[in-house]
N, C-alpha and C positions, 0 to 999 in steps of 0.2 A: 447449330445445336444447342438447346437450352443449358444443356450440361457445360458450354464451353465460355458463357459470358465472362464468369470471373476470369478466368484466362485470356479471354480479349481484351477484357477492361485494364487488365494489367499489364498485357503489351501495348495497349494505344498509351496510357498513360505514362509508360516509359518514355514514349515520344513527344508526347505533349508537355511534359514537365510541369513544372510550378509555376508562378505568378508572372506574367510577361504585359508590357504596355509598351510594344513595338513601336514607334511611329508611322511605318509603312505597313500594317497589319491592320488591314479594315475591320477585324474584329474588336478594335479598343482593347482595355483592360481583360486579362484573360487569366483564369487560374484554373489547373486540372484539364486544361484545354475546352473551360468553359467561358463562352464571351459574355460580357457584362449584359449583351441582349438577352441571352439566354438565361442569364442569372435573374434577369429581371421578368421574362416569360415562366420561367418553372419556379421560381424562388421568390424573389422579393421585385415585387413591382417599382419599387424606389431603388433599389439596390443601387450604390457608387462603387468606386474603385476599392475604397477600404474595405467594402463587404466582398467584392469579389476576391480581394487579397486574403481575407478570413476565412473563406469558403472552407465548410467542413468536407473531407473527402466523401465522406457518406452521399452528402446531398449530392455531390457532382456524379456519383455512382447513380443516384437516381434520375439524374437528369439525363445520364447515358443510356439508361435502360428505357426510358421513354423516349427520348427525343431519336435516337439511332436504333437500337438492336430492336425495339418492339414496332418502331415505325417501319423497317425494312425488313421486319419477319424474319431476323437472323438466326430466331431458334429453330426454324423450320429449313433451313440450307444446309449443306452438308459440309462437315467439318473442314473447316479450312477457307472454304469459299466463305461462311460468316464471316473468320477474320477481315479477308480480303475485302469486302461489300462494307464492314465496319467502319475500318479504319480510312477508307475512301471517303464515307459518308462523314465521318468527323472532318476529314481534311478539307474537303471539297463540295460540301453539303449532301443532303441525302438525296435529293430530286436528282441530282447529278451520279451520284454515285448508281442510282437505281436505273436510269437509263442507259450508263455504261453497263451494266450487268445484262439488261436488257437486249442490248444489239449484241454482246456475247452470246447469249442464249437464242438469238434469231428470231425473238416475239417483239411484238410492236413497242416503240419505245416510247413509253407515256409518262415514265416516271412513278409508275404506280405498282407497290409490291401485289399482284393481283395473282387467282390461284393459277393460273396458265403459266406465269412467271416461276413459281415456286415447284410446280408439276414437272416443267422442263426441264429445269436445274436439276433436279432430282434424279432424272432419267440420262444425265451428262454425266461423263467421268470427271471428276475435281479438277484434278492437275491441270487438262488444258483450259479450265474455266479460269482458274487462278493466273495462270501463266499470261494468257490473252487480257484479262482484265488489267492487271497490272501494269503490263506494257502498255495498254492504252491510256491508263492513268498519267503514266510518265510523259506519253507523248503531251496529253493535254497541261500538264503542269508545266512543260517546257516551254509551252506557247503562250504562257502568262507573262506579262510585262514585269512581275517581280520576279521570275526566277533569277534574274541575276542577284537578288539580293538573298534569297531563300531557297535557291535552286540544289546547292550542295546537301542541306539540309535534308530536302524534301528527296532527293535522288539516293540519299541514303537509307530514308525512311521505306521510299517503295521496295527498295532491295530485301530490307531485314523482312517486310512482311510478306513479301513474296518467298521467301526461302522458310520463314516461321511456317505461313501459312500450307505451302507444300508438305513440310515436315508434317503437320496437323492431319493432313488428309492420309497421307502414307500410314500414318498410326492407327488409322481404323480401316484401314484395306484388309480383307478378310481373304487369305490365298486359299484355293482350292488344296486340300491334302493332297499329297503325290500320291499316283496310284502304286501299291505294292508291287514290286519286281520280283520274280519268280528268280532264285538265284543261277546265275550261269553255269549252262551244262546241263539244267534240269530240264526236263519235260512236263506237260502236263498230264501225261499217262501216267497208270499206276506204276509204281515200280516192281519188274517181274523177276527182279535179281534174288535168286534164293540164296536164303543163308545156310551157310553149313548145318549140318541137322544136328553135330553136337551141341551147338549154339542155340538151338531152336528151343522156344520154350513152350511150343504145343507136341513136340515129342516127349518133353520130359512130363508134360500135363498128362497125356495119354499112359506113359510108363507108370504114372502115380496112381492112374485110375485104375490100371489093372492091377497093381500090387494092392490096393485098398479093398478090389473086390475080392483077391484072394484070400483077405483076412489073415488070418494067424495060420491058413492051411499050411504056410511054407516056411519051416523052422530053418533048414538047411542055409547056411549065407551061400554055399557053393551053387544049391539049385537056384536060389535069388541071383545069383551072378548070370547064369544061365538064360534066365529068364529075360534080364535085362537087355542083356547082348542080343538075344532072338529078337525081342521087341525091336532095339535100335536098327537091326538088319532089315528085318520086316520092312520099318518105316521107310529105310533108304532106297530099297527095292521098288516100293512103292511110288515114291516120288520118282522114281527114274521113270518108273513106266507112264508116269502124267507127263513129264517134262524131259525127255530124251536129252535138254541142252544143259541138264545139272551139272556143275563142277564142283571141285573142290568140298564134298561132302565132309571129308575128315581134315582139311586144312585147318 
């Protein structure tokens, strides 16, 4: 994914380290993981070991973006897969990394990041892709004659890339919201349990309506009490006629 470039580059550089010039490394003088050959191709045509040693980080960042990230269309790959592919390409070459990811995706392995590859990967779950790609990468590295020299570092690197890439993939996974479950013991049918009449807001609303209608006609509090009791009794009788199973009216 495009937004992942800075994070991926940070992780790559953590493995590549600073300046090296190991006699068994065919890349020759290297800094920020950029070999002298790439320095000459993407930066200075006549770059020497001193130039490579003094290479600014921003120069290395531009080379990584052009030669690896853009060349392998990592900005169009799922999160995590982009890192696994990018790091493989940096460590073992763009064409090889692309052929391996093509093999994982089950498309023709021509080493080209075409639309078929990008669409196929987009429709596959990221975790299995990352796992299989890293496993294949490790098998390839173990087959190299330089494995006895660099094997420990390569093995740790692949393991760390795999773990980090899987975490990146997990971080963007969107889980479907869990369905809302009805409380245990509740049914989908309407609640038919009758509330005690004395607690019902309906009966009191009806009584209030009657009193309002009477207005100031009744001034004796005893008469009012009779009216209230009569109204309540009438409501209870009416409810019993409608629903014979009513109980606990005055509880």
